[in-house]
C-alpha positions in Angstrom: 12.4 -4.1 23.5 14.4 -1.7 25.7 13.3 -0.2 28.7 12.6 3.1 27.5 10.5 2.2 25.1 7.1 4.0 24.3 3.8 2.8 25.3 2.1 3.8 22.3 2.3 3.1 18.4 1.1 5.8 16.1 1.6 4.3 12.5 0.3 6.6 9.6 0.5 5.8 6.1 0.5 8.3 3.4 -1.6 6.8 0.5 -0.2 6.9 -2.9 2.9 9.6 -1.8 5.7 9.3 -3.9 9.1 9.5 -1.9 10.6 12.3 -4.2 7.8 14.5 -3.4 8.6 14.8 0.1 11.0 17.7 1.5 12.5 14.7 3.9 13.6 13.2 0.5 15.1 16.3 -1.1 11.8 17.8 -3.0 12.4 21.8 -2.4 8.7 22.5 -3.6 7.6 23.5 0.2 5.2 21.5 0.9 5.9 19.1 4.0 7.0 21.6 6.4 5.8 19.0 9.0 7.4 16.4 8.1 10.6 18.0 7.3 10.6 19.1 11.1 9.4 15.3 11.9 12.2 14.0 9.8 14.6 15.8 12.0 13.6 13.7 14.9 13.2 11.0 12.9 15.5 8.0 11.1 14.8 8.3 7.5 15.0 5.4 5.4 16.3 5.8 1.6 15.6 2.3 0.6 12.4 0.8 2.2 10.8 -1.7 -0.5 7.1 -2.2 -0.7 5.5 -5.8 -0.7 3.5 -4.6 -3.6 2.5 -1.5 -6.0 -0.8 -1.4 -4.5 -2.6 -0.8 -0.8 -4.7 -3.9 -0.5 -2.2 -6.6 -0.2 0.3 -4.1 1.2 -1.6 -3.0 4.2 -2.6 -6.7 4.2 1.3 -7.0 4.6 1.6 -4.6 7.0 -1.2 -6.2 9.5 0.4 -9.9 8.8 3.8 -9.6 8.2 3.4 -12.0 5.5 4.0 -11.2 2.1 1.4 -11.1 -0.5 1.6 -15.2 -2.0 1.2 -16.0 1.4 -1.6 -13.9 2.8 -3.2 -14.2 -0.5 -4.8 -11.0 -0.3 -5.3 -9.2 -4.1 -7.7 -8.3 -6.7 -8.5 -11.9 -7.9 -9.1 -12.8 -3.5 -10.0 -9.4 -2.5 -10.0 -10.1 1.5 -7.6 -11.3 4.0 -8.6 -14.5 5.3 -7.0 -17.4 7.3 -4.2 -14.7 9.0 -4.3 -13.3 12.4 -3.9 -9.3 12.2 -1.6 -7.3 14.1 -4.8 -5.7 15.7 -6.2 -9.2 16.8 -2.6 -9.7 18.1 -1.8 -6.1 20.0 -6.1 -6.2 21.4 -5.6 -10.1 22.9 -2.4 -8.0 24.5 -4.3 -5.5 26.3 -3.9 -2.8 24.0 -6.2 -0.3 23.1 -6.3 -0.4 19.2 -7.7 1.8 16.3 -8.1 2.2 12.3 -9.3 5.2 11.0 -9.1 5.8 6.6 -10.9 7.0 3.9 -9.7 4.3 1.8 -12.4 2.0 0.8 -10.0 -1.1 0.9 -9.3 -0.8 4.5 -13.0 -1.8 5.6 -14.6 -4.7 7.5 -15.7 -6.0 4.1 -12.0 -6.9 3.2 -11.3 -8.0 6.8 -8.4 -5.6 7.0 -9.8 -3.8 9.8 -10.2 -6.9 11.9 -9.3 -6.7 15.5 -9.0 -3.0 15.8 -11.4 -2.2 18.9 -12.7 0.8 16.5 -12.9 1.6 13.0 -14.3 4.0 11.0 -13.5 4.2 7.1 -15.4 7.6 6.8 -16.5 6.6 3.1 -19.5 8.1 3.0 -20.1 7.8 -1.1 -20.7 4.4 -0.1 -24.4 3.1 0.8 -24.1 2.9 4.6 -25.2 -1.0 4.7 -22.7 -1.8 1.9 -20.3 -3.2 4.2 -22.8 -5.9 6.0 -25.8 -7.6 5.4 -26.6 -9.5 2.1 -23.8 -8.0 0.1 -21.4 -9.6 3.2 -23.0 -12.8 3.4 -22.9 -13.0 -0.4 -18.8 -12.3 -0.6 -17.7 -15.4 0.2 -20.2 -17.4 -2.2 -18.9 -15.3 -5.1 -15.2 -15.7 -4.5 -15.3 -19.6 -4.4 -17.0 -19.1 -7.9 -14.7 -18.6 -10.6 -18.0 -17.5 -12.5 -19.0 -15.1 -9.7 -15.3 -13.9 -9.1 -15.1 -10.6 -11.5 -18.2 -9.5 -10.0 -16.7 -9.6 -6.5 -13.7 -7.6 -7.8 -15.8 -5.1 -8.8 -17.9 -5.0 -5.8 -14.7 -4.4 -3.5 -13.9 -1.8 -6.1 -16.7 0.4 -5.7 -15.5 2.8 -3.2 -12.6 3.4 -4.8 -14.3 3.9 -8.3 -17.0 6.0 -6.4 -14.5 8.2 -5.1 -12.9 9.0 -8.7 -16.3 9.7 -10.2 -18.0 11.5 -7.7 -15.0 12.7 -5.2 -14.5 16.8 -5.5 -13.9 18.9 -2.5 -16.1 16.2 -0.5 -13.2 13.5 -2.0 -11.6 11.5 0.4 -9.2 14.4 1.4 -11.7 16.3 2.8 -11.8 12.9 5.3 -8.4 13.6 6.1 -9.3 16.0 9.2 -12.0 14.3 10.4 -9.8 11.1 10.7 -7.2 13.4 12.5 -10.3 14.4 14.9 -11.2 10.9 15.6 -7.6 9.9 16.2 -7.3 12.5 19.2 -10.7 11.3 20.7 -9.6 7.7 20.8 -6.2 8.9 22.1 -8.4 10.4 24.8 -10.5 8.1 25.5 -7.8 5.4 25.8 -5.6 7.3 28.3 -8.7 8.3 30.0 -9.3 4.6 30.7 -5.7 3.8 31.5 -5.1 1.9 28.1 -1.7 1.9 26.2 -2.9 2.3 22.2 -1.9 1.5 18.7 -3.7 3.6 16.2 -3.2 3.3 12.7 -4.6 5.9 10.1 -4.4 5.8 6.3 -4.5 9.5 4.7 -6.2 9.4 0.7 -5.4 12.8 -0.1 -2.3 11.8 -2.9 -4.9 9.0 -4.4 -6.7 9.6 -7.6 -8.7 11.9 -8.5 -6.7 15.0 -7.0 -9.5 17.5 -6.1 -7.7 19.1 -2.9 -9.4 22.0 -0.9 -9.3 25.1 -2.8 -6.8 26.9 -0.7 -4.2 24.9 -1.6 -4.5 24.8 -5.3 -4.3 28.5 -4.7 -0.7 27.9 -3.7 0.8 24.8 -5.3 -1.4 24.7 -8.6 -2.5 28.3 -9.2 -4.9 28.3 -11.9 -5.9 24.8 -12.4 -9.1 23.8 -12.8 -9.1 20.1 -11.3 -12.2 18.8 -13.2 -10.1 19.6 -16.7 -7.6 17.6 -16.3 -7.2 14.0 -16.5 -7.9 12.0 -13.9 -8.5 8.8 -15.1 -5.4 6.6 -15.3 -6.9 4.2 -17.3 -7.8 6.8 -20.0 -4.2 7.3 -20.5 -2.5 3.8 -20.0 -5.3 2.3 -22.7 -3.8 4.9 -24.8 -7.8 6.7 -25.2 -6.2 10.1 -23.7 -3.2 12.1 -24.5 -1.4 14.5 -21.8 0.9 17.1 -22.8 3.6 18.3 -20.8 1.5 21.3 -19.3 -1.5 19.5 -17.9 0.9 16.9 -16.8 2.4 20.0 -14.8 -1.1 20.5 -13.6 -1.6 16.9 -12.2 1.7 17.0 -10.4 0.8 20.7 -8.7 -2.4 19.1 -7.6 -0.5 16.6 -6.0 1.4 18.6 -4.4 -1.7 20.4 -3.0 -2.7 17.3 -1.7 0.7 16.4 -0.1 0.8 19.9 1.5 -3.0 19.3 3.1 -1.8 16.1 4.3 1.2 17.6 6.1 -0.8 20.5 7.5 -3.5 17.9 9.0 -0.6 15.4 10.2 1.6 18.3 11.9 -1.9 19.4 13.8 -2.2 15.8 15.1 1.6 15.9 16.0 1.4 19.1 17.4 -1.5 18.2 19.9 0.7 15.1 21.0 3.2 16.9 22.2 1.0 20.0 23.7 -0.7 17.4 25.9 2.5 15.5 27.0 2.1 12.2 24.9 4.7 12.9 22.6 7.7 11.3 24.2 5.7 8.1 24.8 4.5 7.7 21.3 6.6 5.8 18.8 6.1 7.1 15.2 6.0 5.5 11.7 5.1 7.2 8.9 5.2 5.6 5.6 3.6 5.6 2.1 2.1 2.2 1.0 3.1 2.8 -2.7 4.1 5.8 -4.9 2.7 7.3 -8.1 3.4 7.6 -12.0 2.7 10.8 -13.6 3.9 9.7 -16.7 7.2 8.0 -16.3 7.8 4.8 -18.3 4.2 6.3 -20.2 2.3 5.4 -17.1 -0.2 6.9 -15.0 -1.0 5.6 -11.6 0.2 2.9 -9.6 -0.6 -0.3 -11.7 1.1 -2.7 -14.3 4.4 -1.9 -13.3 7.1 -2.6 -10.3 9.0 0.6 -11.0 10.9 2.6 -8.1 8.5 5.4 -8.3 6.1 2.5 -7.0 7.6 0.4 -4.7 10.6 2.3 -2.9 8.4 4.0 -0.8 9.2 6.9 2.2 9.6 5.4 5.7 10.3 7.7 8.6 9.9 6.2 12.4 10.8 7.9 15.6 12.0 5.9 18.3 14.1 6.3 21.3 16.0 3.1 20.0 16.9 4.3 16.6 19.8 6.9 16.4 18.1 9.2 13.5 19.7 10.7 10.7 19.3 8.6 7.4 20.1 4.9 6.3 20.7 3.6 2.9 20.5 0.1 3.8 17.4 -2.0 2.4 14.6 -2.2 4.4 11.1 -3.9 3.8 7.7 -2.4 4.5 6.7 -5.6 6.3 9.5 -5.5 8.5 7.3 -2.2 10.5 4.9 -5.5 11.5 7.8 -6.8 13.6 8.7 -3.4 14.8 5.4 -2.6 16.5 5.7 -6.0 18.2 9.0 -5.4 19.3 7.9 -1.6 20.6 5.5 -2.7 22.8 6.8 -5.9 24.0 4.7 -8.2 22.2 5.6 -11.6 20.7 2.4 -13.2 18.9 2.6 -16.0 16.8 0.4 -19.0 17.4 -0.4 -18.7 20.9 -2.1 -15.3 20.0 -4.1 -16.5 17.1 -7.8 -17.2 16.5 -8.7 -21.0 15.7 -7.8 -22.0 12.2 -5.5 -19.1 11.4 -1.9 -18.5 11.3 0.0 -15.4 13.3 3.4 -14.4 12.6 5.3 -14.2 15.5 8.1 -11.7 16.4 11.2 -12.3 14.6 13.9 -9.9 15.8 15.9 -10.0 13.0 12.9 -8.3 11.0 12.6 -5.4 13.7 14.1 -2.0 13.1 15.0 -1.7 16.6 17.7 -4.7 16.6 20.9 -5.1 16.7 20.4 -8.1 14.9 18.2 -6.5 11.9 18.1 -8.2 8.9 20.9 -10.8 9.5 18.9 -13.6 8.4 21.7 -16.0 7.9 21.1 -16.7 11.9 17.6 -17.5 11.4 16.5 -21.3 11.7 15.9 -22.5 8.6 12.8 -23.8 9.3 11.9 -20.4 10.6 12.7 -18.6 7.4 10.5 -16.8 5.3 11.1 -16.9 1.7 12.6 -13.2 1.6 14.8 -14.4 4.4 15.6 -17.6 2.9 16.2 -15.5 -0.6 18.5 -13.2 0.9 20.4 -14.4 3.9 22.7 -11.1 4.2 19.5 -9.1 4.3 20.2 -6.8 1.1 17.5 -7.4 -1.0 13.8 -6.5 -1.1 10.6 -8.6 -2.4 7.8 -7.1 -4.5 4.7 -9.2 -5.6 2.2 -8.0 -8.1 -0.8 -10.2 -8.8 -3.1 -9.8 -12.1 -4.7 -6.6 -11.6 -8.2 -7.7 -12.2 -10.6 -4.6 -11.4 -8.1 -2.3 -13.0 -7.9 -4.4 -16.1 -11.8 -4.4 -16.6 -11.5 -0.1 -16.6 -8.8 -0.4 -19.3 -10.7 -2.6 -21.4 -13.6 -0.6 -21.3 -11.5 2.8 -22.0 -9.6 0.9 -24.3 -12.5 -0.5 -26.4 -14.7 3.2 -26.4 -11.6 4.2 -27.9 -11.5 1.7 -30.9 -8.5 0.2 -29.3 -7.5 -3.6 -28.7 -4.7 -4.7 -26.2 -2.4 -6.8 -26.9 -2.6 -10.2 -24.9 1.5 -10.3 -24.2 1.4 -7.0 -22.5 2.2 -5.6 -19.2 -1.1 -5.0 -18.7 -2.1 -8.9 -18.2 1.3 -9.8 -16.8 2.1 -10.7 -13.5 5.4 -9.6 -11.8 7.7 -10.5 -9.1 11.0 -7.9 -8.3 14.1 -8.3 -6.0 15.8 -5.2 -5.4 18.8 -4.2 -3.4 20.5 -0.6 -2.9 21.8 -1.1 -6.4 20.1 -3.5 -8.5 16.8 -4.5 -9.3 15.1 -7.6 -11.3 11.9 -7.9 -12.3 10.3 -11.0 -13.5 7.3 -10.8 -15.9 5.4 -13.6 -17.2 3.7 -12.0 -20.7 7.0 -9.6 -21.6 10.6 -9.4 -21.3 11.9 -9.1 -18.0 13.1 -6.0 -16.9 16.5 -4.8 -14.9 18.0 -1.8 -13.9 21.1 -0.7 -12.3 19.3 1.6 -9.7 22.5 3.4 -8.4 23.5 4.4 -11.5 20.2 4.5 -13.6 17.6 6.0 -10.6 15.3 6.6 -13.5 15.2 3.0 -14.3 15.4 4.1 -18.2 17.8 1.6 -19.6 16.7 -2.3 -19.1 19.9 -4.1 -19.1 17.7 -7.7 -18.8 19.1 -10.6 -20.9 22.4 -8.4 -21.3 24.5 -11.9 -20.2 27.6 -12.4 -22.5 27.7 -9.1 -23.7 29.7 -5.9 -22.8 26.7 -4.9 -20.7 26.8 -8.0 -18.7 26.7 -7.3 -14.3 27.4 -9.1 -11.4 24.8 -7.2 -9.5 22.2 -7.7 -12.1 22.7 -11.5 -12.2 23.1 -11.6 -8.3 19.6 -9.9 -8.5 18.2 -12.0 -10.6 19.6 -15.6 -8.4 17.7 -14.3 -5.2 14.7 -13.5 -7.2 14.7 -17.2 -8.4 15.3 -18.3 -4.8 12.8 -16.1 -3.2 10.5 -17.4 -6.1 11.1 -21.1 -5.5 10.8 -20.7 -1.4 7.4 -19.1 -2.6 6.1 -22.2 -3.8 7.5 -21.6 -7.7 7.1 -18.9 -10.3 3.9 -18.1 -10.8 2.0 -19.1 -13.9 -0.7 -17.0 -15.9 -4.4 -16.5 -14.2 -7.5 -17.6 -15.9 -9.9 -14.9 -16.9 -13.2 -15.4 -15.7 -15.9 -14.4 -18.0 -19.2 -12.8 -16.2 -22.9 -12.7 -17.4 -26.1 -12.0 -15.8 -26.5 -15.7 -15.7 -23.5 -15.7 -13.2 -25.8 -13.9 -10.8 -28.7 -16.7 -10.2 -26.7 -17.5 -7.1 -27.0 -14.3 -5.2 -29.9 -13.8 -3.4 -32.4 -10.7 -4.6 -31.2 -8.0 -2.5 -27.4 -8.4 -3.5 -28.5 -8.5 -7.2 -30.9 -5.3 -6.8 -27.9 -3.4 -5.1 -25.8 -4.6 -8.7 -28.5 -3.2 -10.5 -28.6 0.2 -8.6 -25.3 0.8 -9.1 -24.9 -0.3 -12.9 -23.1 -3.2 -12.5 -25.7 -5.3 -14.1 -28.9 -4.3 -16.7 
C-alpha cells in the first residue's frame, strides 16, 4: 500500500463475459465504448486465469483468496463454510461493505455474502423467504446426508433454473439498473457517515438466457426473437437440439446486446463517480468470473471443460500504483483478494478470523500492486499455497472443476427425453484440473484422455497434443505444464478420484420438516 493508495474499492464482475467479446481485447462489435474508455486509464491483463469455470467456486475464491479445493464451495457442497471472507475482514477493519447482484449463487443461502454490511440479490423470481426459515435450517442437515445432497444441489440452483425458464424482459439484466442505483446509494450513505468503503457488484446480463432490452436487440441482433432461439445449453450439449450457423449468429448477437447493456449501465456508475469527485480516490477492478462457449468444441454454456473461452478471463484494474497499459504475464483471479487488502492497507489473516474459521492473510507476492508480485520462490515453504509451490516463478495459473451435479441432472433429463444415453466415460461426468501459462496448458481429466494445447500457437485449442511424448510432436512446454499440474495436485492433497453419485428418492425427504417438503412440492421437485 502506497501513500496515495485509494481509500475505496469498487469490484465489478461481468458474469459470463468472454474476453474476446470486449473492445479492450480487440472485439470490433462496438458494444463496449465505456469499457474501452476505462481501459485507457486501467491496466489490461491479457492472461488472467479464473480458478474455476463457473460462478460459485470463483466467487468463493475471490472472497477468500483460496483455491476451490481449499474453500470447498462447489455443487456437491454448495455453500461456503469455515472461511473468513474478504468482506468480514474489511468490515472488522472499519470499512463499509456492500454486495449487489442478481446471481442466485451469491446469497446468504450459500454464505458468499457473509460479512457484507448490506447485500441484495434482486432475484425476485425466488420466494421472498427462500433464503431463510425452514429451508435454511434444513440446509446443513441436507448437505451432511449423502442421500439428500442432490436435493440440496437442486435447491441452491433454483434461482438459476427459474431465471432460465421465466426470465424475459424482467430477467436478471433488468435488475442491472437497480444494482447500479443501489451501489450509488450505498456510496452516498458511506460518504455521509465518513466511512471508507468496498462495493462488490455482479452484473448478470450475459448469463443465459439472453433476453436483452429491446433497444439493444434492435442495434446488435436486429430481427432476432430471443424466445425463438435455443436458450437451454443442456439441450444442445446432450445432443437433443441442433443449432445451425444462422442460429449461432443470432445467439451471439443477443449476447452482444446483453454486454452492451452492461456497458451502458457500468458507464453510468463510472460517470457518476467522476461527477461526484470520487473517481480518483476509488480503485476499480473489472473482471469476468468465467466466459461462455457458443458452439466451440461442440459445447454451449460454461460446463464440462476448461477451454480458454471459459477460464482466460478479462481483467482490468485502475489503481495509481499500476502503470496502465497492457500486461502479458500470467495472473490469477484469486490474486485480486490480496490486491484489495493491499489497496486498503488491511493485513487480514488469523487475528481477523471468526472463531473456528480459516482466514488468508495478505500476501504481497499475490498483490498486483507489489514489486514482488508472483515471485513465489521468496515465500517461506510453510506459507506457500499449492499454486505457489507448483509454480515458484509464478508463470502458471491453476484451475479446478469439480463434478457439476446440477448441470448433470438437467443434462441427463434432456438426453433421456430425446432417447439419448450419455456414456459414463465422458467429459460430462469428469472432474478436471488445469495448469495454464501464457504459452501452454495441460488439463487432467479423470474419465477421458487428458488435453494439452500450445495456446501461443493454437489459441483456439483445436489440436490436442497430450500424450505426444516421444513423437515429433513432443513439446517441452507441454511437459512443463503437466509437471506443474502434478505438483499442484500433490500440494492440494493428491489427484481427485471419482465422486460417488447419490440417488434421491421421495423417501430421502423424510428427515426434512413439513414446510420444507411442501415448498419442494410447490416448486415441482417432489410429487
